[in-house]
C-alpha positions, -999 to +999 in steps of 0.1 A: -292-488-354-281-505-322-252-521-341-239-487-352-230-477-316-211-510-311-194-508-344-177-475-335-163-490-303-192-490-278-193-518-252-228-530-259-263-518-269-298-528-261-329-513-275-360-516-297-356-530-332-360-500-355-375-520-384-404-531-361-408-495-348-410-481-384-435-508-393-457-497-364-454-461-374-467-471-409-497-489-394-504-460-371-501-435-400-523-457-423-550-457-396-549-419-395-551-416-433-582-439-432-600-414-410-593-427-374-586-397-351-549-396-339-559-399-303-582-429-308-557-458-317-540-473-287-503-466-280-483-495-292-451-506-274-423-524-292-422-561-286-389-569-303-356-557-288-319-561-299-289-568-277-256-562-295-222-568-278-187-559-289-166-591-290-134-572-281-148-564-246-140-587-216-173-601-205-187-634-192-192-659-220-229-662-210-235-626-220-222-633-255-246-663-257-276-640-249-267-614-276-287-611-308-256-600-326-219-600-317-196-576-335-158-579-338 
């Protein structure tokens, strides 16, 4: 989803990887369906983040090197 903002002209985007978030929601939901109370499982924070930069912006080359994805 972070790439969508940059594809329509945004400067750059940084945020949690949605695929990882949805996977965690599935695990959490599976635990609830197995009978665990919704307030018992620990809150899980995302561990994978995406940094996407628009190539058409004027930035330092080192920032482009740090990006997970660069979009033209």
